[in-house]
N, C-alpha and C positions, 0 to 999 in steps of 0.2 A: 434568668432566661425569660423573654417575653412570653406571656400567656398565649396559647393558641386558641383560635376561634373555631367552633364547630361549623360544619356546612350550614346548618340551620341558622346559626347566629349570623353568619356572613350574609345569608339571604335576607334575614330580618333587617340587618343593618342597611343593606342595599335598598330594600323596600321603604324603610323609614326615610331615607334620603329622597326617594322619589315622591313620597307622600307629603313631605314638608311643604309648608306654604311658601317659604322663602328658601328654596334649595340653593346651596352654594354651587356656583358654576364648577363643573367637573370636567377637566381636560380629558382628551382621549388617552393621554398617557396615564393619568390617575385611574381612569376606568380600567385600562389594561392591567395596572398594578392590582386593583381590587379583584379583577377576575383571576389574575395569576395566583393570588392568595387563595381564592375560592377553589381553583383547580388543585392547588397543593393539598388542601384539606380533603377534597373529594378523592384524590388519588390515594391518600393515606387510608381513608375509610374503605375504599374498594380493596386495597391490598390486605387490610385486616380481615375483611369479610371473606376474601378469597381463601384464606387459611381455614375458614370455618365451614364452608359449604361442603357437603359430602359428595357431590356429583362432579366428575371430572369435566364434563362438558360445561357446566356452570363456572368452574374454576377457569377454564380456558377463555370463556366470554369475559369474565371479570379481568383477567390478565390483558386481554386485547383492549378493552375500553380504558384500562389504566395506561396502557402504552399510547393510545390516542391522545389522552389528556396530557401525558408527559411531553409528547412532541409539541402539542399546542402550547404548553407552558414554557418550553425551552426554545422553540424555534419559530413558531408562528407569530408574525408581527401583529396581526389584527386580533389580539386575544379577546377583546370585548365582544367580537362577533361569535365567540364560542360559548357565551353565557347559556344559550338555549341547549347546546349540546351537553354542557356540563350538567344542566338540570336533568336532561334525559338520562345521562349516565348515572346520576344519583338515584333516579327512579328505577333504573335497571338493577342497581345494587340492592335497593330495598326489596324489589320483587324477587330477585334470585335468592336472597337470604331467606325470605319468608317462604317462597315456593318450594325450596329444596330442603328445608329443615326436616330431618328425619325421613327424607325421601330415599328410595333405593333405585338401583339400576332398572328394576322392573317397572317403575313409574315412568320411565322414558319411553315405554312402548305406546303410551296413550297421548292425550292432548298436550300434556306438559312436555313430552319429548318433542312433539312436532313444533311447539312454540319455541323451545330452546334451540332447535335446529335452525329455524328461520331467523331467530335473533342472532345466532352465531354467524350465519351467512351475511347478515346485514352489517354487523360490526366489523367483520373481516374485510368487507368491501371498503368501508370507511377507513379502516386502518391502512389498507393498501394505498388508498388515495393520499392520505396524510403522509405516510412514509415516502411515497414517490415524490411528493412536493419537497420533503426534507432532503431527499437524495439529490434532486435537481439543484436545490439551493447549494448543497455542498459542492457539487461539480462545478458550479459557477463561483465558488469561493464566497458565497453569501452566508452570513451567520443567521439571518432571519429571512423568512419568506411570507408572502401574503396569499391567503386562499380566498378565492372569489366568494362573495356573500351568497350568491345564488346557489353555489355548490353546497355551502353549509346548510342553507335552507332545505335543499333537496335531501341532505342527510337526515335533518330533523324530521322531515315528512316521512322518510322511510322508517325511521325508528318509531314514529307514532303508529305507522301501519302494523309493524311487528308487535309492538306492545299491546295492541288491541287483540292479539291472538290469545293473550293470557286470560283465562277464565277465573276471575277472582272468587266466584261462588265455589268452583271446584277446589280452589286453593283453600278456601275457608273450611270445606268439608274435610280436608286433610289435617285440620287442627292446627293451622299455622298461627303462631303468636307474633303479630307484626311489631310488638314492642321489642322484639329481638333486635330490631334495627338500632335502637338506642344503645344497646349493649355493644354493637359493632362499632358505633361511633366512639364510645368510651374507650374501646380498645386502641384507638389511635394515640391515646395518651398513656397507655400502659404496655409494658413489655411482658410477654409470656415468661413464666418462671425460669430463671437462670441465676447463677451466682454473679451478682453485680454489686460489688462493694461500693457504696456511695462515696463520692468525693475521693476516690482513689485513682482516678484517671490521671495520666501524666500530663501536666500542664504544657501547653504549646510553648515553644521558645519565644523569647521577646524579639522585637524588631532589632536587626543588627545596628550597632551604634555607628558603624562606618559603612555606608552604602552610597556610593557616588555614581552619578550618571545613569541611574536606573529608575528615576521617578516616572518618566513617561511610560517605560516598559511596565513597571509595577501597576500603574494606573490602568493601562490597557488590559493587562492580564486580570486585574481585579474585576473589571467590567465583564470579562468573559466568565469568570467564576460565579459572580452573582447572577449571571444569566444562564447558569447551569451547564457550562461547557467543561469537559474534562481536558486538562492541560498536560502536555509532556514537555518539560523544560530540558533541552538537550544541549550538551556542550562538553568540551574537555575538562579535565580536572583543573581546579583553581580558577575557574571562570566566574564563580559566584552564583551558581544555580541554587544552592541551598540557601544562600542569603536572600535571593529574590523570593524564594518560596516562604521564608520566614517573614519577609516584609508583607507579602500578600496575606498571610494568615493573621496579621495584626492590623490590616487596613480597617478603618471604621465601618465601611459598607459590609465587609466580611463578618466583622464582629456583630454587627446589627442583624445580619441574616442568620448566622449560625450560632451566635452566643457562645455557650460553653461546649458546644459540640464541634470543636475545631481540634483535629488530632494530627500530630506530627510524628509519623512512624519512621524512624531512621534505621537503615540496614547497613551502616558502615561498621567496620570491625568484624564482619562475618566472613568466613572463608567460602568463596563461591563453590569450591569443590565439594563442600560438605553440606551446603544448605539444602533443606528439604521443605516440603509443604508444611510439615509439622512445625519446623523452626520458624518459617514465615508466619504462620498463623499465631504461634505463641507470642512472638514479638508484637504482632498486630494487636492481639487481645490485651497484652500488657499495657499498651498505650491507651486503649479504650478504657482500661480499668476494670476489665471483667476476667473472671476465672473460667477457663474452658473445662467443662466436665463432660465426659462421655467420648464417643468415637466420631462425632460429627461436628467438629469445630466450626465448619463453614455455616452450618445451620444456626448455631448459636450466635456467631458474629452477625450473620445476616438478620436474625431476629432483632438484635440490638440496634443495628443500623436502620431497620425499617421503622423504628419507633418515632423518629423525627429526622428532619434534614440534618446533614452533617457534611463537613469538609474534611477530607482525609488527604494528607500529604504523604507520599511514599518516597522518602529521601534515599539517595544512593541506590536507585532501583537496578543499576547495572549489576549489583551483587547477585540478585536472583535472575536477572534477564540473561546473564552470561554464565549461569551456573553450569558447572561441568556435569553434574548429576542429571542424567537423562530424565529421571522421574520428576525432578524439580522443574525442568524445562517443559514437561508435559502437564504438570498438575497446577503450577502456580498461575500461569496466564488465564486459564478458565476461571479460577477463583477470583482474580481481579476483574474479569469481564462480568462475572455474576454480581460483584459488588457495584460495579459501574451501572448495571441495569436496574439497581434498586432506586425507585423514585425518590428524589430529594438528596441522593448521595452524589457528591462531586469529588472527583479524584484529581489530584495534582501530583505528578511524579517528576523527580529530577533524576537524570541518568546521563551517563557518558555514551550509552548505547542507544541505537535506534530500533533495537529489537523489542519494541514495546508490545504489551499484550494485545493480540488481535481481538476482533469483535468488540472493540471499544472505539468510539468516534473521537479519538484524540485530536486536539488542535495542537500541533507541534510548533514550538517556538525555540529557535536556536538562540542560546545566550552567547552573545558576541563579545569581543574585547571592548574595553572602554574607549570613548573618544578621547582626543588629546586633552580637552579642557577638564574632563572628569578625572583623567589619569593624573594631571597636575594637581588638582584639588586633593585627591587622595594622598599623593606623595607628600605634599606640604602640610597636610593635617598630621602626619606622623613625624616627618622631618621638620623640626621647628628651629633649627640653628641658622636659618636664613629665611627672610620673608619672600613671599611669592614674587613680588615685583623685581627683586634683585636677581633672581636666578631663573625666571620664567623661560627666557630664550635658551639658556644653557641646558635646561631640562628636556626640551622638546626632542633633541636627538637621542638622549638616553632612553626616554620613555618609548620612543619609536623602536629603539634596539630591543626593548623588552616586549615588543609587539602589543603594548598597552594591556598586558596580561595582568589581571588584578592581583593574583597571588604573588607573582614575581615582583610587582611594584611594592606590595606590602612587605615582602621579605627584605628587599634592598633598602627601602625607606627606614625600616627598623634597624637594619645593620648600620646605616649612615648615622642615625640618631644615637645608637648605643655606642658606636665607635668614635663619636664626636668628630666626624668628618667636617672640615671647614667648608664655608661657601666656595672657596677656591677649588676644592676637590670635587665640588658638585657641578663643575662645568662639564660639558659633554665629554671631552676627552679625559678630564680629570676623574669624573665619576667612573667611566669605563675603565680607566687605568687603575683606579682604586679598587674596583671590583676585580680586576685582574690581579692586583696586588693581594687582595684577600684570597683569591684562588691560589696564587703562588704560595701564600702563607700556609694554606691548608695542605698544599702539596709538600711543604717542607716539614710537616708534622711527623713525629717519629713513626707513627703507625703507617703512614703512607710511604715514608722513606724505607721502611722495612720491606716494602713490596718490591723494591728495586725498580727497574724500568718497566716491569709488567703493569704497574698501576697506571702509568702514563699511556701505555698501549691500550689498556681497556678504556680509559677516559677518552682517548682519541676515537676509538671505535664507536662508543656511545654517542659522541658528538657527531660522528659521520653519518650514522643511521637516522633517518627521519623519524622513525618510530621509537628509537632507542634500542637497547639490547634486550631481546626476549630472554628472561631469566630461565625459563623452562628449557630453552635450547642452547643456553650459553656454553655448556660443555661440548655440544656437537658443533656449534659455530666456531669455537676457538679451542680446538684440541691441543694447540701448541701452548696453551696456558692452563696447566693442570690445576692451579689454585684459583681458578676463575671465581668460584663461589666466595672464597675468603676475600679476594680482591674487591668484589662487589660490595660485600658487607662493610669493608673498611671505607670505601669511597662514599657509601651512604652515611656512615657514622660522621664523616667529615663534611657532610652536606655538599659534597661535590656532585653527587647524583642523587636522584630521588626515585622511589618506586611508584609506579602507577600502572594498574592493569597488567601486572606481571612483566612490565617492561621497566628497565632502568633508563632514566632520562636525565637530561641536564637543562638547567634554566638558560635563557638566551645569553646573558652576560658571560657565563662560563663557556658556552658553546663558542662565542666569538673569541674568547681568550685562547681556547684550545686550538681553534682553527687558525688563528692569526699568529700565535706566539709559540705554540708547542710543535712537536714533530707531526708530520702528516701520518695518517693511519699506517701502521706497520705493514710492509708488503707481505710478510708471512701471515699476519692476521687477515689481510684482505684476501689472500689466496685461500685461507681456511674457510672464510665465509662464502667465497665464490664456489668452492668445491661443494660445500654442504647445500647451498641454495640451488646450484645447478643440478645436483643429483636429485634433489627433491622435485624440481620441475620435470626432469626426465621421467621420474617414476609416477608422476601424477596421472591419474586416469579419470574416466567418467565416474568412478566410485567415490563416495564421500569417505575416504579413508584417512589415515594419519598424514599422508603426503598432502592431500587436499586441505586438511586442517591447517597445515603449516602455510600453504599458499594463502589461505584466508587470514590467518593470524599475522603473518609477516609480509603481506602483499606490498606495502609501500617500501619496505626495506629491500625486498627482492627487486622491485622495479628500479629502485635507486642504484643497486649494485649493477644491474644490467645496463642502465643508462650510463653509469660511470665507466664501465668496461667498453661500451661502444665508443665512448669519446676518448678514452685514455690508454686503453690496453691494445697494443698492436699484436703481440704474440697471442695466438689462440682466438683472434677476432672471429674467425669462422665459427668457432664453437659458440661464441657469444651471440652471433646472428641466429644460430639454431635455437639457443635458449630463449632468445627474444621472441621468436614466433611461437615456440612452445609455451612460454609464459602467457602470451596473449590468449592462446587456446585455453590455458588453465583458468584465466579470468573469465573467459566466455562461459565456461562450463560451471564454475563454482562461485564467482563473484563479479558478475557483469557490472562494469563501471567505466567511466572515461579514464583514459590513461595518459600520463605525461610522456610515455614512450613515443607518442605521435611525433613530437618535435625531434626527439633523438633519432627516430627512423628517417624523418624527412631530411635531416642534415647529413646523413651518411653520403660520403662522396661516391659518385657513380663512375665506375670504371669496369674494365673487363672482368675483374675478379669479384666485384661486389654486386653487379647488376642482378644476378639471379638470387643472391642471398637477401638483398634489400627487397626484391619483389616478393620473396616468401614471407618476409615480415609484413609487407603491405597487405598481402592477401589475408593473413591471419588477423591483421588489424581491421580489415573490411568485415570479416565474420563477426568480430566483437561489436563493431558499429551496427551491423545488421541486427544482432541480438538486442542492442539498445534502441533499435528503431531509428538510429541516426542514418537514414537511408541516403541522404545526399553525401555525407562523409564516406559512407560505404562505397558508393559509386565512384567517388574521386579516388579512393584507395585502390579499387579494382582497376580503374583505368590506368593509374600510374603503374600498377603491377603488370598489366598487359604490355605496356610499352617497354618496361624493363626486361620482361621475359623475352620479348621479341628481339631486343637489342642483344640479349645474352645468347641468342640462337637457341631458345628453348620454346619452340612453337607449341609443344604439348601443354606446358603449364600456362602459356599465354591463352590457349584455347579454353583451358579449364576455367581461368578467371573470366574470360569473356562470356562463356556459357552461364556461369554463376551470376554474372552481372545481368545478363538477359533474363534469367529466371526471376531475379529480384524485381525487375521491371514488370514482368508478367504478373507477379503476386500483387503488385500495386494497381493492376488494371491498365498498365501502359503497354498494350499489346503491339501497337504500331512500332514503338521504339524497340521493343524486344525483338520483333520479327526482323526489323532492319539490321540489328546487330548480328543476328544469326545468319541472315542471308549474305551480309557483307563478309562474314567469316568464310562461308562456303565459296565465295568468289575470290577470296584472297589467295596469295601465293603460298600461304602457310597451310592451306587446307590439305594438300596432298601429304604434308609432313606429319599430320596428326595420326594417332593410332586409330584402328578401326573402332575400338570401343569409345573413344572420344568423339569420333564422327557420329557414331550411333547415338551418343548422348545429345549431340547438337541436333541431329535429325528429330530425335524424340521430343526435345524441348520446343523445337520449331513447330512440329506438328500439333503440340498442345496449344500453342499460340494460334496456329491456323484453324484449329478446331473452334476456338473461342470467337475468332473473327469470321468464320464461315467462308473462308477464301479458298477452300478446297473441298472436294467431295469426300465422303467417308472412305471410298475405295482408294483414294489417293493418300490417305493419312496412315502414318505408322507402318509404311511398307518397308522403307529402307532400313529402319532400325529393328525390324521384327526378327531378323535372323542373327542378331548379335547375341553372343553367349551371356553378356551381362544385362543388356537392355531389351533383349527379345521378349521375355515374359511381361515386362512392364509395358512394352509397346502393344502386345496383344490385348492386355487389359484395357489400355486406353482406346484401342481400336473399337472394342465392343461398347465401351462407354460412349464413344463418339456416335456409334450407331443409335444408341438410346437418345442422345441429345438431338440428333438429326431426324428424330421421329420414327426410328426403326421399330420392329415388332418386339415388344417387351418380353414375350415368352421366349423368343429365340435368343435375345440378349441374355436373359436370365440363365438359360441353359448353358451358354458358353462361359458365362462368368462363374457358374457353379463348377464347371470343369477346370477352369483356371485356378479356382480356389484350392482344389485338390493338388494342383501342381505347386502352389505356394507352400502348402504343408510339407511337400517333399524337399523344397529348397531352403525352407526356414527363413525366407526373406520377409521381415516384418513390414517393411514399407509396401511391398507388393500386396501382401495380404490385406493391409489397411485399404489400399486402393480398390481391391476387389469387393471387400465388404461394404465400402461406401457406395459403390455402384449398385450392389444388390439392395441396399437400403433405399437408394433413390428409386429403383424399380418398384419396390414395395410401396413407396409413397405415391408414385404415379398410379398404381393400380388400386389405391385405397386400402391396402393391407397395412394399416397403421401399426398394429401390434407387431407384425413381422418386422416392420421398419425399426421399431423400438428395440426388438431383440437383437437385430443385426448391429445396430449402433452400440448396444451394450457389449457385444463381442469385441468391438473396436476399443471401447473404454477399458475393458478388462486387460487388453494387450498392454496398456500404458499405465495402469494404476500402480502407484508406488514408485514410478520412475519419472514420468513426464506429466506433471500436474497441468501444464498448459494445454497439452493434447487432451487430457481428460476433460478439462473445461470446454475445449473446442467442441468435442463430440457430445458432451452433456447439453450444450446449447442446442445442438441438433435435436437431441431427444426432447428437450423442452418445447421446441417448436412443433414437433410431431404431437406431443401431449396436448398442446393447445388446440390442435386441429381436432382432437377428440373431445374438446369442450372442457378439459380439466385445467382451467387457467391457474388456479391456486397452486396445484401440484407443479405446473410448468414453471411458475415463478420460483417455487421452493427449490426445484432442481438446480436452477442457475445459481440461486443464492448459496446453496450448500457447496456446489462445486467451486464457487468464487472465494470461499473462505481462505485458501492459501494466498489469495491476491487482494487482501484488504487494502482499501484506499487506492485501488488501481495501481499499486506498485508492481506492475507486471514486467517480467523480463522482456516481453515483446508487446509493444503497444497495439500491434495488429490484433492480438487476442482480445484486447479491450473493445476494439471496433466490432469484432464478431459478437462479443457478449452484449454490447449495447444495442446492436442491430437486432439480435435475437429477442431481447426484451421488447423492443419496439414492435416486432412482428407478433409477439404474444398479446400485447395490449391491443394491437389493431384487430386481431382475431377476436378478442374478447369484447370489442366494441368500445373500449376505453380510449377514445380518440385523443383526449388531452394528454394522457400519459404516454400514448404512442408517439404523439407529436414531440413531446419533451425528449424521449429517447432518440427519435430520428434526428432531432436538432443536435443533441449531444454527440451523436455519431458523426454528423457532418462537421462539427467543430473539430473532432478528433481527426477526421480525414484531412481537413485543411492543414493540420499540424504535421501529419504523416505523409501527405501527398498521395493518399489512396483514392483512386478514381472509382473503383468498383463499389465499395460501400457507400461512397458519396452519391453515386447515381442511384443505387437502390433506395437510399434514405430520402433523397429529393423526390423520387417517384412515390415513395410511401406518403410523403406530405401531400403530394398531388392527389392520391387516392382519398386521403382524409378530407381535403377540400372538395373533391367530387362527391363524397358521401354526404357532405353538408350542403350540397347544391351551390357551392361557391365556385361556379364554373370558370370565372375569370381567373381566380387564383389557381385553380387546377390546371388551366391552360398554361399559365406562367411556369408552374412547377414541371409540367410535362415537357415544355420547350427546353427548360434547363436540363432535364434528363436527356432529351434527344441530343442536345449539344455535347453533353458528356459522352454519349455513345459515339459520336463522331470523333471526339478526341481520343477515345480508347481504341477505335477501330472496330467496334461491335455493331452489327446491324441492330437498329432499335427493336425490331420485332423479335430479336434473339437475346435481349438483354439478360433474361433469366435462364436461357436454354441450357447452359452448361453448369449452372449452380442451382439445382432444383430445390434444395432445402431453403434457399433464400427467396424463393418465389412467395408472393403474397396470396392469401386465400382466393379461391375462384370467384367469390362473390364481389371482389373488388375488380371492376372491369373498366375503370376510367382510362387507364393507360392503353388498353387494346382499342377502346372506342376512339381515343385520340389519334392513334396511329392509323386507324381505318377512316378517319374523317367523318365518323357518324355522329348523330345528335348526342349531346349538345355541342359537339365540336365541328359541326358541318359548315360553319361560316365564321368569319372573324369578328362578327358583332356580338357573338354570344358572351 
């Protein structure tokens, strides 16, 4: 293992180069490498010192500066500009170690406490700036970002100012031995006492002998690893994920960087239903070569890992990611995140699952099938009874039939080699026929023959289902086959099927043989599966129960059965239509994803008996699209459903779809389009056929739109819907909220909303209660009662905690904005970060929630005066709005950029931004002076007056030449 240089040695080496009479020219890249090495040593020293200092505040400061340097080392492109910051951080480390030795909490009441507090604020500001730069780089898919040198210089100046607060004479009086610093540096090469048997760590596996078509992939992934990125290699079984990881761990650059601290921890062979944190840690520690002693294995492993940089591969991570034991699902991901946060520790995991540990910035890489050339090379490396040139063309079709799946190619190539198949048999048809012959031979084996026809029935079902047969549900899915477990065991023994993730599956050649040459799936078996899956769909609810779990585990199979029945089964088709829309509802609630049923629904023939049924499927499809923020597709589905309901003579459902469509447009800030839809409905022939409740809903939604566009007085709003038994209370709430937005007396509005809140308690309507509370919080904000606003928003959050994390995040962002108005910027940022944890990497069920979160961050940074960070968040929000077609947040964000330009006296740019905002107001149908009137929590702080001055034509916007 290469010897490590201390921080002091690195600095002396750097100084020696500078003082040399004939210095060798040093490129910017080599300078960055040198600084990167210096950063690594400094980080290690800081972390070692952090464990020694007795004062929690000092520990926190050291942890913060270690994080700053870690980001600089791994993400910041201009590392050489961080030399001075690294020097300052080393000085901080020395001072804190000396100043806090033998200190107590009582010492924090004096000058030392003041100095530490100021230093903590300074390093937190720097850390926030650096982390923000990293976040924006990640959002733009950049692996490195550059930080302005002037900003770095400002940080250096601020640290100089704070360090001057430390009174070294007072420190000396405390009897500090500054030689203690040397001891801390020495600790970076020594691990605290633990049972570490030397030379007993498990050697990493060697590079796979047969790895084809992966050179560029391995090279790219290696670059990421040596640049301190955590990788998640994702793909189905047999795709070669483990082989790629083994190749990476044996790359020269990786060996050079990590030497003998390369660990390959494999979790195959474990039962996911029984895995626990203890089992996870024990296998991990065994690979490291350490013995866990005591009750805190994480601390011991962490201490070992902190001693030097290391690369750790977690192979077959799906074993613990999909663990059935709830304790494992809760305990293991935080342990992985803790390891990932150790400076110098890089994680690579291979998994079939995408449920990777949160709070780790994984770079996810899908391991895809081979290309044709690599697949051919792999095949002929194993099958050597014909040369490549003789059979190249014949192999293309076969390999395509195998989907270029590495494991399938390996199995068939070995079978061809071992069975001495001739080159003639290796033609496309010949090889497939030979594979079929091999399958037929297996089917004629005594053990399969003893199964009778049931063996073929099960094999046909496994080939029919895209996911294969769920072994845990096999008895429920196929009750007409009482020996199903025995049948599955026999088919596996004969290699006709294989087990993967609790599913029985078949390789592509066998699937083709079964589908082409054997009987179609038995009608009784199909009916059994249909009965079980349909019953599961009907019983599925909002709760995450056993039925929802089946929907999640077998979603592709259920989808396939529904699509098959829509296309082929005439009897009971109406039942299948009902199951179709109910299944789409299940996906929306429990596993939002695009669906292949879109095509199946669109091809349903339209006639008098199917119009209404197809429309129901389309409306459910629209809700799924809406959840996925595929709003254009949602609108198309709703429009198609409207027309079908109308053709079917069902104006009530037609009206429901149209009103839902209009409200989706309203949520995007497209008020004119929404208003036109609703007014056209009221003028249509269908209006009189609607129920009074549907009419009330239409009036209610229309008046919400008219409230936003200020096209009616408050006394004209929510009158026609106020008497409805369903929509009456909601209309009264919105009437008084409209009074607030139109400038009404806040005391009067508050009184009426308080009365309505009591009525909500009596009815138990959660949605109405939320609307009242939000109105009361807005009043508190307007009156400057920020603490009351916080309390009211908290009441909303508590309504949804444990049920709707997206709504919790939505109102926590509101709380954070209010908190920033109180000057508590760090707390505001922390509020959003904490609430965002369920939505790591912006994998939100509804992208509109991301826009709300991003805009909230921008408002907080604007209030804090951090204009660069605010501008970055505003820009990110605008990019998201362009993808989602959201006009409201786009207008708010462009206006925010205008306020930043105005604050910087860039009046030309401010004018441009405000003109863009004004144009968006016209497109939305909102009077520019009322841009924020109905969304009070999205308003910018009162000290930003550029927009109002622009609208009034006052200086500096009084003429065009400004």
